[in-house]
C-alpha atoms as a printed R data frame, in Angstrom:
    type eleno elety resid chain resno       x       y       z
1   ATOM     1    CA   MET     A     1 -26.193 -54.394 -49.904
2   ATOM     2    CA   VAL     A     2 -25.268 -51.274 -51.903
3   ATOM     3    CA   ARG     A     3 -22.089 -50.810 -49.869
4   ATOM     4    CA   PHE     A     4 -21.197 -54.461 -50.467
5   ATOM     5    CA   HIS     A     5 -21.603 -54.036 -54.202
6   ATOM     6    CA   THR     A     6 -19.518 -50.852 -54.117
7   ATOM     7    CA   ALA     A     7 -16.731 -52.629 -52.221
8   ATOM     8    CA   LEU     A     8 -16.916 -55.597 -54.598
9   ATOM     9    CA   LYS     A     9 -16.721 -53.292 -57.601
10  ATOM    10    CA   ALA     A    10 -13.705 -51.467 -56.150
11  ATOM    11    CA   ALA     A    11 -11.925 -54.774 -55.494
12  ATOM    12    CA   SER     A    12 -12.667 -55.920 -59.042
13  ATOM    13    CA   LEU     A    13 -11.343 -52.681 -60.523
14  ATOM    14    CA   TRP     A    14  -8.118 -52.882 -58.566
15  ATOM    15    CA   ALA     A    15  -7.622 -56.488 -59.669
16  ATOM    16    CA   MET     A    16  -8.196 -55.481 -63.290
17  ATOM    17    CA   SER     A    17  -5.800 -52.544 -62.968
18  ATOM    18    CA   TYR     A    18  -2.945 -54.839 -62.019
19  ATOM    19    CA   ALA     A    19  -3.802 -57.134 -64.900
20  ATOM    20    CA   SER     A    20  -4.242 -54.555 -67.652
21  ATOM    21    CA   GLY     A    21  -2.741 -51.283 -66.446
22  ATOM    22    CA   VAL     A    22  -4.514 -47.925 -66.233
23  ATOM    23    CA   HIS     A    23  -5.524 -45.288 -68.733
24  ATOM    24    CA   THR     A    24  -7.018 -41.784 -68.929
25  ATOM    25    CA   LYS     A    25  -8.649 -42.005 -72.368
26  ATOM    26    CA   TYR     A    26 -12.149 -42.518 -71.039
27  ATOM    27    CA   THR     A    27 -15.316 -40.462 -71.530
28  ATOM    28    CA   ARG     A    28 -15.792 -37.732 -68.945
29  ATOM    29    CA   PHE     A    29 -19.324 -36.704 -68.043
30  ATOM    30    CA   ALA     A    30 -21.408 -34.857 -65.476
31  ATOM    31    CA   VAL     A    31 -24.975 -35.335 -64.313
32  ATOM    32    CA   VAL     A    32 -26.241 -31.768 -63.917
33  ATOM    33    CA   GLY     A    33 -29.490 -30.850 -62.216
34  ATOM    34    CA   HIS     A    34 -31.429 -30.053 -59.045
35  ATOM    35    CA   ALA     A    35 -31.752 -32.117 -55.895
36  ATOM    36    CA   ARG     A    36 -34.623 -34.649 -55.802
37  ATOM    37    CA   THR     A    37 -34.894 -35.197 -59.533
38  ATOM    38    CA   GLY     A    38 -33.751 -38.832 -59.578
39  ATOM    39    CA   SER     A    39 -29.998 -38.329 -59.464
40  ATOM    40    CA   ASN     A    40 -29.416 -41.067 -56.877
41  ATOM    41    CA   LEU     A    41 -31.330 -43.538 -59.027
42  ATOM    42    CA   LEU     A    42 -29.337 -42.581 -62.111
43  ATOM    43    CA   LEU     A    43 -26.047 -42.767 -60.214
44  ATOM    44    CA   ASP     A    44 -27.027 -46.227 -59.029
45  ATOM    45    CA   VAL     A    45 -27.390 -47.254 -62.669
46  ATOM    46    CA   PHE     A    46 -23.872 -46.083 -63.458
47  ATOM    47    CA   ARG     A    47 -22.422 -47.674 -60.345
48  ATOM    48    CA   SER     A    48 -23.893 -51.016 -61.357
49  ATOM    49    CA   SER     A    49 -21.509 -51.053 -64.334
50  ATOM    50    CA   LEU     A    50 -17.853 -52.040 -64.111
51  ATOM    51    CA   GLU     A    51 -17.321 -49.791 -67.130
52  ATOM    52    CA   VAL     A    52 -18.299 -46.588 -65.296
53  ATOM    53    CA   GLU     A    53 -16.611 -44.921 -62.340
54  ATOM    54    CA   MET     A    54 -19.225 -42.639 -60.777
55  ATOM    55    CA   LEU     A    55 -18.168 -40.017 -58.246
56  ATOM    56    CA   HIS     A    56 -20.781 -38.345 -56.069
57  ATOM    57    CA   GLU     A    57 -21.293 -34.650 -55.236
58  ATOM    58    CA   ILE     A    58 -17.631 -33.699 -55.253
59  ATOM    59    CA   PHE     A    59 -18.385 -29.969 -55.496
60  ATOM    60    CA   SER     A    60 -21.106 -29.776 -52.837
61  ATOM    61    CA   ALA     A    61 -20.851 -27.828 -49.579
62  ATOM    62    CA   ASP     A    62 -20.560 -31.172 -47.775
63  ATOM    63    CA   ASN     A    63 -17.232 -31.818 -49.468
64  ATOM    64    CA   ARG     A    64 -15.640 -28.379 -49.730
65  ATOM    65    CA   VAL     A    65 -16.119 -24.665 -49.161
66  ATOM    66    CA   ILE     A    66 -18.124 -23.458 -52.163
67  ATOM    67    CA   GLY     A    67 -15.815 -21.386 -54.339
68  ATOM    68    CA   GLN     A    68 -12.681 -23.201 -53.199
69  ATOM    69    CA   GLY     A    69 -10.951 -26.327 -54.419
70  ATOM    70    CA   PHE     A    70 -12.509 -26.514 -57.876
71  ATOM    71    CA   GLN     A    71  -9.269 -27.547 -59.570
72  ATOM    72    CA   GLU     A    72  -8.433 -30.121 -56.928
73  ATOM    73    CA   ASN     A    73 -11.828 -31.781 -57.290
74  ATOM    74    CA   ILE     A    74 -12.064 -31.651 -61.081
75  ATOM    75    CA   ASN     A    75  -8.659 -33.345 -61.224
76  ATOM    76    CA   ARG     A    76 -10.300 -36.446 -59.763
77  ATOM    77    CA   LEU     A    77 -11.912 -36.981 -63.154
78  ATOM    78    CA   TYR     A    78  -8.558 -37.137 -64.920
79  ATOM    79    CA   VAL     A    79  -6.660 -39.769 -62.931
80  ATOM    80    CA   GLY     A    80  -5.822 -43.227 -64.265
81  ATOM    81    CA   TYR     A    81  -8.445 -45.957 -64.077
82  ATOM    82    CA   PRO     A    82  -8.359 -49.622 -65.137
83  ATOM    83    CA   ARG     A    83  -8.755 -50.130 -68.864
84  ATOM    84    CA   CYS     A    84 -12.164 -51.701 -68.357
85  ATOM    85    CA   VAL     A    85 -13.440 -48.242 -67.319
86  ATOM    86    CA   ARG     A    86 -14.976 -46.486 -70.313
87  ATOM    87    CA   ALA     A    87 -16.445 -43.447 -68.519
88  ATOM    88    CA   VAL     A    88 -15.838 -41.380 -65.373
89  ATOM    89    CA   GLY     A    89 -18.410 -38.906 -64.119
90  ATOM    90    CA   CYS     A    90 -19.780 -36.920 -61.202
91  ATOM    91    CA   LYS     A    91 -22.986 -35.227 -60.084
92  ATOM    92    CA   ILE     A    92 -23.196 -31.415 -60.054
93  ATOM    93    CA   PHE     A    93 -26.254 -29.569 -58.783
94  ATOM    94    CA   TYR     A    94 -26.924 -26.075 -60.110
95  ATOM    95    CA   ASN     A    95 -25.880 -24.462 -56.816
96  ATOM    96    CA   HIS     A    96 -22.707 -26.505 -56.324
97  ATOM    97    CA   LEU     A    97 -20.588 -24.165 -58.457
98  ATOM    98    CA   THR     A    98 -20.151 -20.413 -58.412
99  ATOM    99    CA   ASP     A    99 -20.653 -18.472 -61.651
100 ATOM   100    CA   GLN     A   100 -16.881 -18.367 -62.081
101 ATOM   101    CA   GLU     A   101 -16.587 -22.108 -61.554
102 ATOM   102    CA   TRP     A   102 -19.371 -22.784 -64.035
103 ATOM   103    CA   SER     A   103 -17.420 -20.683 -66.534
104 ATOM   104    CA   GLU     A   104 -14.325 -22.776 -65.854
105 ATOM   105    CA   PHE     A   105 -16.285 -25.993 -66.214
106 ATOM   106    CA   GLU     A   106 -17.757 -24.814 -69.516
107 ATOM   107    CA   GLN     A   107 -14.228 -24.616 -70.915
108 ATOM   108    CA   ARG     A   108 -13.817 -28.360 -70.437
109 ATOM   109    CA   ARG     A   109 -15.598 -29.237 -73.620
110 ATOM   110    CA   GLU     A   110 -14.616 -32.886 -73.433
111 ATOM   111    CA   PHE     A   111 -17.329 -33.457 -70.819
112 ATOM   112    CA   LYS     A   112 -20.597 -34.979 -71.931
113 ATOM   113    CA   ILE     A   113 -23.583 -33.603 -70.032
114 ATOM   114    CA   ILE     A   114 -26.640 -35.417 -68.734
115 ATOM   115    CA   HIS     A   115 -29.159 -32.733 -67.799
116 ATOM   116    CA   LEU     A   116 -31.557 -34.256 -65.279
117 ATOM   117    CA   MET     A   117 -34.850 -32.479 -64.623
118 ATOM   118    CA   ARG     A   118 -38.312 -33.094 -63.188
119 ATOM   119    CA   ARG     A   119 -41.430 -31.821 -64.908
120 ATOM   120    CA   ASN     A   120 -43.389 -31.504 -61.676
121 ATOM   121    CA   ARG     A   121 -41.363 -28.946 -59.761
122 ATOM   122    CA   LEU     A   122 -43.802 -29.069 -56.842
123 ATOM   123    CA   ARG     A   123 -42.888 -32.727 -56.389
124 ATOM   124    CA   THR     A   124 -39.242 -31.701 -56.382
125 ATOM   125    CA   LEU     A   125 -39.813 -29.226 -53.550
126 ATOM   126    CA   VAL     A   126 -41.996 -31.640 -51.574
127 ATOM   127    CA   SER     A   127 -39.381 -34.382 -51.855
128 ATOM   128    CA   LEU     A   128 -36.671 -31.953 -50.765
129 ATOM   129    CA   ALA     A   129 -38.697 -30.796 -47.748
130 ATOM   130    CA   ILE     A   130 -39.371 -34.398 -46.724
131 ATOM   131    CA   ALA     A   131 -35.693 -35.285 -47.023
132 ATOM   132    CA   PHE     A   132 -34.725 -32.391 -44.758
133 ATOM   133    CA   LYS     A   133 -37.462 -33.308 -42.273
134 ATOM   134    CA   THR     A   134 -36.692 -37.031 -42.069
135 ATOM   135    CA   ASP     A   135 -32.970 -36.822 -42.888
136 ATOM   136    CA   ILE     A   136 -33.517 -39.706 -45.289
137 ATOM   137    CA   TRP     A   137 -32.070 -38.806 -48.680
138 ATOM   138    CA   LEU     A   138 -32.224 -42.239 -50.231
139 ATOM   139    CA   GLN     A   139 -33.968 -45.447 -49.321
140 ATOM   140    CA   THR     A   140 -32.267 -48.800 -49.699
141 ATOM   141    CA   ASN     A   141 -34.191 -50.776 -47.064
142 ATOM   142    CA   PHE     A   142 -37.552 -51.457 -48.670
143 ATOM   143    CA   ARG     A   143 -38.873 -53.370 -45.668
144 ATOM   144    CA   THR     A   144 -38.795 -50.224 -43.543
145 ATOM   145    CA   LYS     A   145 -41.262 -47.665 -44.866
146 ATOM   146    CA   VAL     A   146 -41.355 -44.153 -43.439
147 ATOM   147    CA   PRO     A   147 -44.899 -43.560 -42.083
148 ATOM   148    CA   LEU     A   148 -46.903 -40.935 -43.911
149 ATOM   149    CA   GLU     A   149 -47.428 -38.877 -40.748
150 ATOM   150    CA   LYS     A   150 -43.651 -38.455 -40.445
151 ATOM   151    CA   LYS     A   151 -43.345 -37.280 -44.036
152 ATOM   152    CA   ARG     A   152 -46.121 -34.698 -44.172
153 ATOM   153    CA   VAL     A   153 -44.657 -31.234 -44.707
154 ATOM   154    CA   TYR     A   154 -45.894 -27.666 -44.582
155 ATOM   155    CA   LEU     A   155 -45.096 -25.469 -47.593
156 ATOM   156    CA   GLU     A   156 -45.234 -21.695 -47.614
157 ATOM   157    CA   PRO     A   157 -47.494 -20.972 -50.622
158 ATOM   158    CA   GLU     A   158 -46.041 -17.584 -51.502
159 ATOM   159    CA   ALA     A   159 -42.485 -18.931 -51.463
160 ATOM   160    CA   LEU     A   160 -43.354 -21.606 -54.022
161 ATOM   161    CA   PHE     A   161 -43.566 -19.121 -56.885
162 ATOM   162    CA   THR     A   162 -40.033 -17.885 -56.250
163 ATOM   163    CA   GLN     A   163 -38.738 -21.447 -55.957
164 ATOM   164    CA   PHE     A   164 -40.439 -22.576 -59.170
165 ATOM   165    CA   MET     A   165 -38.984 -19.647 -61.089
166 ATOM   166    CA   GLN     A   166 -35.516 -20.248 -59.618
167 ATOM   167    CA   ILE     A   167 -35.538 -23.858 -60.827
168 ATOM   168    CA   GLU     A   168 -36.790 -22.704 -64.229
169 ATOM   169    CA   LYS     A   169 -33.973 -20.153 -64.394
170 ATOM   170    CA   TRP     A   170 -31.330 -22.739 -63.480
171 ATOM   171    CA   GLU     A   171 -32.626 -25.136 -66.117
172 ATOM   172    CA   ALA     A   172 -32.516 -22.421 -68.760
173 ATOM   173    CA   GLN     A   173 -28.980 -21.429 -67.749
174 ATOM   174    CA   ALA     A   174 -27.810 -25.034 -68.026
175 ATOM   175    CA   ARG     A   175 -29.339 -25.367 -71.490
176 ATOM   176    CA   ALA     A   176 -27.616 -22.154 -72.573
177 ATOM   177    CA   ARG     A   177 -24.244 -23.167 -71.109
178 ATOM   178    CA   PHE     A   178 -24.192 -26.463 -72.932
179 ATOM   179    CA   ALA     A   179 -26.104 -25.540 -76.074
180 ATOM   180    CA   GLN     A   180 -23.170 -26.499 -78.309
181 ATOM   181    CA   ARG     A   181 -22.268 -29.643 -76.352
182 ATOM   182    CA   ASP     A   182 -23.162 -33.311 -76.394
183 ATOM   183    CA   VAL     A   183 -26.156 -33.241 -74.016
184 ATOM   184    CA   LEU     A   184 -28.696 -35.863 -73.011
185 ATOM   185    CA   GLU     A   185 -31.783 -34.464 -71.313
186 ATOM   186    CA   ILE     A   186 -33.569 -36.864 -68.962
187 ATOM   187    CA   TYR     A   187 -36.737 -36.162 -67.025
188 ATOM   188    CA   TYR     A   188 -37.367 -37.923 -63.743
189 ATOM   189    CA   GLU     A   189 -40.836 -38.977 -64.838
190 ATOM   190    CA   ASP     A   190 -39.420 -40.748 -67.914
191 ATOM   191    CA   LEU     A   191 -36.636 -42.381 -65.923
192 ATOM   192    CA   VAL     A   192 -39.122 -43.863 -63.456
193 ATOM   193    CA   GLY     A   193 -41.824 -44.645 -66.005
194 ATOM   194    CA   ASN     A   194 -39.580 -46.285 -68.612
195 ATOM   195    CA   PHE     A   195 -36.662 -47.215 -66.429
196 ATOM   196    CA   ASP     A   196 -34.793 -49.891 -68.391
197 ATOM   197    CA   ALA     A   197 -34.904 -47.976 -71.672
198 ATOM   198    CA   ILE     A   198 -33.837 -44.614 -70.218
199 ATOM   199    CA   ALA     A   199 -31.148 -46.188 -68.028
200 ATOM   200    CA   SER     A   200 -29.716 -48.036 -71.036
201 ATOM   201    CA   LYS     A   201 -29.796 -44.819 -73.067
202 ATOM   202    CA   ALA     A   202 -27.810 -42.997 -70.367
203 ATOM   203    CA   VAL     A   203 -25.237 -45.784 -70.120
204 ATOM   204    CA   THR     A   204 -24.779 -45.854 -73.893
205 ATOM   205    CA   PHE     A   205 -24.526 -42.055 -73.995
206 ATOM   206    CA   VAL     A   206 -21.407 -42.062 -71.791
207 ATOM   207    CA   GLY     A   207 -19.770 -44.764 -73.883
208 ATOM   208    CA   ALA     A   208 -20.404 -47.819 -71.721
209 ATOM   209    CA   THR     A   209 -22.042 -51.007 -72.940
210 ATOM   210    CA   ARG     A   210 -23.345 -52.792 -69.852
211 ATOM   211    CA   TRP     A   211 -25.114 -52.183 -66.550
212 ATOM   212    CA   ASN     A   212 -26.747 -54.495 -64.041
213 ATOM   213    CA   PRO     A   213 -30.449 -53.915 -63.219
214 ATOM   214    CA   LYS     A   214 -30.192 -56.384 -60.334
215 ATOM   215    CA   ARG     A   215 -27.890 -54.015 -58.484
216 ATOM   216    CA   ILE     A   216 -30.237 -51.045 -58.463
217 ATOM   217    CA   GLY     A   217 -30.866 -50.221 -54.812
218 ATOM   218    CA   TYR     A   218 -33.249 -47.264 -54.894
219 ATOM   219    CA   ARG     A   219 -36.989 -46.881 -55.279
220 ATOM   220    CA   LYS     A   220 -39.432 -43.962 -55.320
221 ATOM   221    CA   GLN     A   221 -39.564 -42.676 -51.753
222 ATOM   222    CA   ASN     A   222 -42.743 -40.597 -51.775
223 ATOM   223    CA   PRO     A   223 -45.352 -42.214 -54.044
224 ATOM   224    CA   GLU     A   224 -48.307 -40.845 -52.068
225 ATOM   225    CA   PRO     A   225 -50.594 -38.169 -53.604
226 ATOM   226    CA   LEU     A   226 -49.613 -34.574 -52.937
227 ATOM   227    CA   ASP     A   227 -52.737 -33.921 -50.902
228 ATOM   228    CA   GLN     A   228 -51.448 -36.522 -48.442
229 ATOM   229    CA   LEU     A   229 -47.844 -35.325 -48.356
230 ATOM   230    CA   ILE     A   230 -48.563 -31.594 -47.995
231 ATOM   231    CA   SER     A   231 -50.167 -30.779 -44.653
232 ATOM   232    CA   ASN     A   232 -51.620 -27.504 -45.917
233 ATOM   233    CA   PHE     A   233 -52.575 -28.771 -49.358
234 ATOM   234    CA   PRO     A   234 -55.828 -26.755 -49.625
235 ATOM   235    CA   GLU     A   235 -53.817 -23.573 -49.039
236 ATOM   236    CA   VAL     A   236 -51.161 -24.575 -51.579
237 ATOM   237    CA   SER     A   237 -53.789 -25.657 -54.080
238 ATOM   238    CA   GLY     A   238 -55.640 -22.368 -53.723
239 ATOM   239    CA   ALA     A   239 -52.476 -20.375 -54.327
240 ATOM   240    CA   LEU     A   240 -51.566 -22.296 -57.484
241 ATOM   241    CA   LYS     A   241 -55.032 -22.398 -59.016
242 ATOM   242    CA   ASN     A   242 -55.398 -20.324 -62.192
243 ATOM   243    CA   THR     A   243 -51.604 -19.865 -62.471
244 ATOM   244    CA   PRO     A   244 -49.117 -21.470 -64.879
245 ATOM   245    CA   PHE     A   245 -48.144 -23.764 -61.991
246 ATOM   246    CA   GLU     A   246 -51.587 -25.285 -61.484
247 ATOM   247    CA   ARG     A   247 -50.502 -28.323 -63.516
248 ATOM   248    CA   TYR     A   248 -48.170 -29.363 -60.679
249 ATOM   249    CA   LEU     A   249 -51.178 -30.190 -58.495
250 ATOM   250    CA   GLU     A   250 -51.698 -33.377 -60.542
């Protein structure tokens, strides 16, 4: 269904381009953040709008050799699009760019930034581990539910502290990089909990006026409690107790 909508949108855009010509005076933006913080859901919102052209992870290791091809890929956000397109954006995870590339990106001050984060960083790591284990990074077929026993993951307790602090460091770096820019911070928990309002706020932020809730194809993949998703939860819980990260245990 999502692929059908994408194909239909592409066909509509091409038809409009012949009718009205193309332009490059649209808003440019990037969704910046960490994996498993709701980026696929947010991208689905943008892709539901004919006014937004949303590219995916154009700087990831799946699409290039990290450190190479920055200019070639960033140029994709400057090409002509039909005049109905008000905004063109992409998703950039913290580790998609080298320090030098981040410096180059910072110079492009015309980009609006949506900084996407998740308050519960343990949930972020659990979701990431499950995605690697099941090789399911997004779920569009809601009739087929992944059994809990296939999702349960083991987490190395001592490694969690390093991972939490790394995410915290990346978030702080992003805030510092774009401190003088037009930035919209969105937390995963708010996006899921108050979906229509936050989605509309994001769409308005990039200069678009409409999106289609009926075309949203993603749902929360791992709603189960952490003590069900983490196979060694007592060990993880014991390690996080009486630390600043205890709040992640819910």
